[in-house]
C-alpha positions in Angstrom: -20.4 26.4 35.8 -23.9 26.4 34.4 -23.2 29.5 32.3 -20.1 27.8 30.9 -22.2 24.8 29.9 -24.8 26.9 28.2 -22.0 28.8 26.3 -20.4 25.5 25.1 -23.8 24.1 23.9 -24.2 27.2 21.8 -20.7 27.1 20.4 -20.6 23.4 19.6 -23.2 21.6 17.5 -25.2 18.8 19.2 -23.7 16.2 16.9 -20.2 17.3 17.8 -21.1 17.1 21.5 -22.2 13.5 21.1 -19.0 12.7 19.2 -16.9 14.3 21.9 -18.7 12.3 24.6 -18.2 9.1 22.6 -14.5 9.9 22.2 -14.2 10.5 26.0 -15.9 7.2 26.7 -13.5 5.5 24.2 -10.5 7.0 25.9 -11.8 5.8 29.3 -12.4 2.4 27.9 -8.8 2.1 26.8 -7.6 2.6 30.4 -6.1 -0.5 31.8 -8.0 -2.4 34.5 -5.6 -5.3 34.8 -1.9 -5.3 34.0 0.9 -7.9 34.0 4.6 -7.3 34.0 4.9 -8.8 30.6 2.1 -6.6 29.2 3.8 -3.6 30.7 7.1 -4.4 29.0 5.3 -5.1 25.6 3.4 -1.8 25.7 6.5 0.2 26.8 8.5 -1.3 23.9 5.8 -0.4 21.3 5.5 3.1 22.7 9.2 3.9 23.2 10.4 6.4 20.6 13.5 4.4 19.8 11.4 1.6 18.2 10.9 3.9 15.2 14.6 3.7 14.5 14.2 0.1 13.5 12.0 1.1 10.5 14.5 3.8 9.5 17.4 1.2 9.6 15.4 -1.1 7.3 14.4 1.6 4.9 18.0 2.8 4.6 19.3 -0.7 4.0 16.6 -1.4 1.3 17.4 1.9 -0.5 21.2 1.2 -0.5 20.7 -2.4 -1.7 18.4 -1.2 -4.4 20.9 1.4 -5.6 23.7 -1.3 -5.6 21.5 -3.6 -7.7 21.4 -0.9 -10.4 25.2 -1.5 -10.8 24.2 -4.6 -12.9 22.2 -2.4 -15.3 23.9 -0.8 -18.4 25.7 2.4 -17.4 25.3 5.4 -19.7 27.6 8.4 -20.0 27.7 11.4 -22.4 30.7 13.6 -22.9 31.8 16.2 -25.4 34.8 18.4 -26.2 35.9 21.1 -28.6 39.6 21.6 -29.1 42.0 23.6 -31.1 45.5 22.1 -31.7 48.7 23.6 -33.1 49.2 20.9 -35.8 47.4 18.0 -37.5 48.4 15.0 -39.4 49.2 15.8 -43.0 50.2 13.8 -46.1 52.7 15.9 -48.0 53.5 13.2 -50.6 51.9 14.3 -53.9 49.7 11.7 -55.5 48.7 12.4 -59.1 45.0 12.9 -59.5 44.3 13.1 -55.7 44.2 15.9 -53.3 44.0 15.1 -49.6 42.9 18.0 -47.4 44.3 17.9 -43.9 41.8 17.9 -41.0 41.0 21.2 -39.4 42.9 22.3 -36.3 39.6 23.0 -34.6 38.1 19.6 -33.8 34.7 18.7 -32.1 33.4 15.5 -30.5 30.2 14.4 -28.7 30.5 10.8 -27.3 27.8 8.5 -25.8 29.1 5.5 -23.9 27.1 2.4 -22.8 28.9 0.0 -20.5 27.5 -3.4 -19.3 29.3 -5.2 -16.5 29.7 -9.0 -17.2 32.1 -9.8 -14.4 33.1 -7.7 -11.4 34.6 -10.3 -9.1 31.4 -10.4 -7.1 32.1 -6.9 -5.7 28.5 -5.6 -6.1 27.0 -8.7 -4.5 29.5 -8.4 -1.6 28.4 -4.8 -1.2 24.8 -5.8 -1.0 25.6 -8.4 1.6 27.6 -5.8 3.5 24.5 -3.5 3.6 22.3 -6.3 4.9 24.8 -7.1 7.7 25.3 -3.5 8.5 21.5 -3.1 8.9 21.5 -6.2 11.1 24.1 -4.6 13.3 22.3 -1.3 13.6 19.0 -3.0 14.2 20.5 -5.1 17.0 21.9 -2.0 18.6 18.4 -0.7 18.9 17.3 -4.1 20.4 20.1 -3.7 23.0 18.8 -0.2 24.0 15.2 -1.5 24.0 16.2 -4.4 26.3 17.5 -1.9 28.8 14.1 -0.4 29.0 12.9 -3.6 30.7 14.9 -2.7 33.8 13.1 0.6 34.2 9.7 -0.9 33.7 10.5 -3.7 36.1 11.5 -1.2 38.8 8.3 0.9 38.4 6.0 -2.2 38.3 7.6 -3.9 41.2 7.7 -0.7 43.1 3.9 -0.3 42.6 3.4 -3.9 43.8 5.5 -3.2 46.9 3.3 -0.3 47.7 0.2 -2.4 47.1 1.4 -4.9 49.7 2.2 -2.0 52.1 -1.3 -0.5 51.6 -2.9 -3.9 52.5 -0.7 -4.2 55.5 -1.7 -0.7 56.6 -5.3 -1.7 56.3 -4.7 -4.7 58.6 -3.0 -2.5 61.2 -5.9 -0.1 61.1 -8.3 -3.0 61.6 -6.3 -4.2 64.6 -6.2 -0.7 66.1 -10.0 -0.3 65.5 -10.6 -3.5 67.3 -8.6 -2.2 70.3 -10.4 1.1 70.1 -13.8 -0.6 70.2 -12.8 -2.7 73.3 -11.2 0.2 75.2 -14.2 2.5 74.4 -16.5 -0.1 76.1 -14.1 -0.2 79.1 -14.0 3.6 79.4 -17.8 3.7 79.4 -17.9 1.0 82.1 -15.3 2.9 84.1 -12.6 0.2 84.0 -10.1 2.0 81.7 -8.7 5.5 81.4 -9.6 7.7 78.5 -5.9 8.3 77.9 -5.6 4.7 76.8 -8.4 5.3 74.3 -6.8 8.4 73.0 -3.5 6.6 72.6 -5.1 4.0 70.3 -7.0 6.7 68.4 -3.8 8.7 67.8 -2.0 5.5 66.5 -5.1 4.9 64.2 -4.8 8.4 62.8 -1.1 7.8 62.3 -1.7 4.6 60.4 -4.3 6.4 58.3 -1.8 9.0 57.4 0.6 6.3 56.4 -2.0 4.8 54.1 -2.5 8.2 52.5 1.2 8.6 51.8 1.4 5.1 50.3 -1.6 5.7 48.0 -0.1 9.0 46.9 3.3 7.3 46.1 1.5 4.5 44.2 -0.4 7.0 42.2 2.8 8.8 41.2 4.5 5.6 40.3 1.6 4.5 38.1 1.5 7.9 36.4 5.2 7.4 35.6 4.5 3.9 34.3 1.7 5.2 32.2 4.1 7.6 30.4 6.2 4.7 29.3 3.2 2.7 28.3 1.7 5.5 26.2 -1.7 5.3 28.0 -3.0 6.3 31.4 -2.8 3.7 34.2 -5.7 4.3 36.5 -5.1 4.2 40.2 -7.6 1.4 40.5 -5.6 -0.9 38.1 -5.0 -4.4 39.4 -1.3 -5.3 39.1 -0.8 -9.0 38.7 1.9 -10.6 40.7 4.6 -12.0 38.3 5.1 -15.8 38.7 8.1 -16.6 40.9 10.8 -19.0 39.7 11.1 -21.9 42.1 14.5 -22.9 40.7 16.8 -21.0 38.4 19.3 -22.9 36.3 21.8 -21.0 34.3 21.9 -22.4 30.8 23.8 -19.6 29.0 23.4 -16.0 28.2 20.6 -15.0 25.7 21.0 -11.2 25.8 20.6 -9.1 22.7 24.3 -8.1 23.1 25.4 -11.6 22.2 23.6 -11.3 18.9 25.1 -7.9 18.3 28.6 -9.3 18.8 27.8 -12.1 16.3 26.5 -9.7 13.7 29.6 -7.5 14.2 31.9 -10.4 13.6 29.9 -11.4 10.4 30.2 -7.8 9.2 34.0 -7.8 9.7 34.2 -11.2 7.9 32.3 -9.6 5.0 34.9 -6.8 4.9 37.5 -9.4 4.3 35.5 -10.7 1.3 35.1 -7.2 0.1 38.9 -6.6 0.1 39.4 -9.8 -2.0 36.6 -8.9 -4.4 37.8 -5.3 -5.1 41.2 -6.6 -6.1 39.9 -9.0 -8.8 39.8 -8.1 -12.5 36.7 -6.7 -14.1 35.2 -7.2 -17.6 32.4 -5.4 -19.4 30.9 -4.9 -22.8 30.7 -1.4 -24.2 29.4 0.5 -27.1 30.4 4.0 -28.0 28.6 6.2 -30.4 29.7 9.7 -31.4 29.4 12.7 -33.7 32.2 15.0 -34.5 34.9 16.3 -36.8 36.9 14.4 -37.7 35.1 11.1 -37.1 37.0 7.8 -37.3 38.2 8.6 -40.7 40.8 11.2 -40.0 41.2 12.0 -43.7 37.6 13.1 -44.0 37.5 16.7 -42.7 33.7 16.7 -42.1 31.2 16.2 -39.3 30.0 12.6 -39.2 28.6 9.8 -37.0 30.6 6.9 -35.8 30.5 4.0 -33.3 32.8 1.5 -31.6 31.8 -1.7 -29.7 33.8 -4.4 -27.9 35.0 -6.0 -24.7 36.7 -4.0 -22.0 39.0 -5.5 -19.4 40.3 -3.8 -16.3 42.5 -4.9 -13.4 43.6 -2.3 -10.9 46.7 -3.7 -9.1 47.2 -0.8 -6.8 45.0 -2.4 -4.1 47.5 -5.3 -3.8 49.9 -3.0 -2.0 47.4 -2.4 0.8 45.5 -5.8 0.8 47.6 -7.4 3.5 47.4 -4.4 5.9 43.7 -4.1 5.3 43.2 -7.7 6.3 45.3 -7.2 9.4 43.1 -4.2 10.4 40.0 -6.4 10.0 41.5 -9.1 12.3 42.4 -6.4 14.9 38.7 -5.3 14.8 37.6 -8.9 15.2 39.8 -9.3 18.3 38.4 -6.1 19.7 34.9 -7.4 19.3 35.9 -10.7 20.9 37.4 -8.8 23.9 34.2 -6.8 24.3 32.2 -10.1 24.2 34.5 -11.7 26.8 34.2 -8.7 29.1 30.4 -8.7 28.7 30.2 -12.4 29.6 32.5 -11.9 32.6 30.4 -9.0 34.0 27.1 -10.7 33.2 28.1 -14.0 34.9 29.3 -12.0 37.9 26.0 -10.3 38.2 24.2 -13.7 37.9 26.3 -15.1 40.8 25.4 -12.0 42.9 21.7 -12.4 42.1 21.7 -16.1 42.9 23.2 -15.3 46.2 20.5 -12.7 46.8 17.8 -15.2 45.9 19.2 -17.8 48.4 19.4 -15.1 51.1 15.8 -13.9 50.7 14.5 -17.4 50.7 16.1 -18.0 54.1 14.8 -14.6 55.4 11.3 -15.3 54.2 11.3 -18.7 56.0 12.3 -16.9 59.2 9.7 -14.1 58.7 6.9 -16.6 58.5 7.9 -18.2 61.8 8.2 -14.8 63.4 4.8 -13.7 62.1 3.2 -16.9 63.4 4.6 -16.3 66.9 3.8 -12.6 66.8 0.2 -13.3 65.7 -0.3 -15.6 68.7 1.0 -12.9 71.0 -1.3 -10.3 69.4 -4.3 -12.5 69.7 -3.5 -13.1 73.4 -3.0 -9.4 73.9 -6.5 -8.7 72.4 -8.1 -11.0 75.0 -5.9 -9.4 77.8 -6.9 -5.9 76.7 -10.6 -6.9 76.7 -10.2 -8.2 80.2 -8.2 -5.1 81.3 -5.2 -7.3 82.1 -2.9 -5.1 80.0 -2.9 -1.4 79.1 -3.6 0.0 75.6 0.1 0.8 75.3 1.0 -2.8 76.0 -1.5 -3.9 73.3 -0.1 -1.3 70.9 3.4 -2.6 71.3 2.3 -6.1 70.3 0.3 -4.8 67.3 3.4 -2.8 66.1 5.7 -5.7 66.6 3.5 -7.9 64.4 3.2 -5.1 61.9 7.0 -4.8 61.7 7.3 -8.6 61.2 4.8 -8.5 58.3 6.5 -5.5 56.9 9.7 -7.4 56.8 8.0 -10.3 55.1 6.5 -8.0 52.4 9.9 -6.4 51.8 11.7 -9.7 51.6 9.1 -11.2 49.3 9.3 -8.3 46.9 13.1 -8.3 47.1 13.1 -12.0 46.3 10.8 -11.4 43.3 13.0 -8.5 42.2 16.1 -10.7 42.4 14.5 -13.5 40.4 13.3 -11.1 37.7 16.8 -9.4 37.7 18.3 -12.9 37.2 16.0 -13.5 34.2 16.7 -10.1 32.8 20.5 -10.3 33.2 20.6 -13.8 31.6 18.2 -12.8 28.8 15.7 -15.6 29.7 12.4 -13.8 29.6 
């Protein structure tokens, strides 16, 4: 190890070493010491790769709207042609003193056209609004996926909290066993207890210690998984704050991102109806054409020349009127489909809320019973400690009471975390965060 250190000092400049140390300290400083569930969800949202999709959706919409805006600018086009025709217009009537040469059968034309829209039935504007609504729909789809991330973060966070409570309970059990060990050791030394009783307590203490090791290892793995979602390491010494429990939960409606998504989808379909109407309206524009060719506008002048034409252009395509009714019917069918999806979502969501409310009521009752059981078990364990000290009961009898109280406390811990999980699930399902 010393040789490796010397080699690194030769390879890296002293200034670089200092910089590396500062960078290391900076990384360590960024490690979390305290964490709340809300902070975990916020960090996970910022670090989740899907969040980048929101910027892409916005950029795409901005570019499309900007391109559509250019539809109000003058539109330029250039065309050209060279032709040869079998016959041309001729004037065969002789006019004394005049000779009119017919145009050549090979003709040439280069044409530049400038067109300025003055009325399009609001079609370009409707297209821009369509792009904005489509972007809102795509953005909200991302929000729906990001919201589902909360469930995974909640599970990891509450799982780590559950292990915290288990670790604390394991420490209490070890303390009770150590108390018993101390008392039985004194009795063994005084010759009033068998060493087998002492070994029994020591074996249970080692078993409780193994359980604590397993719990700590599980907690470490869960925190590492949580750190991957948060985008930064979560140290094993981090303090996880207990989320505030909801005393009462009143259902006041569903505020999930899916509801906004259905709303945006309906607006997008309504915009399609407006688009169908706008595309079947007449259009008017100003135009200027300038060209160079042979012949020009004067067909009797068989020479290359410049020319121009300007005026007002009117266009009304009536072909869309054949399909307008069916297109509107298709939009209405799509709207009904969205309404059915929303209705199904509300049914499933309200069903889940009823189930979670029933879970909350159940765990509240179980916790009340757990507290009574723990109170009684604690009194029994306290009496057993005194009886063990006075050699009235054996170590095995004392161990049974300690384990019974431990099981009661384990049930309380489990039910408390299950209650908290049910309450958080209720908030997540309803969208009331």
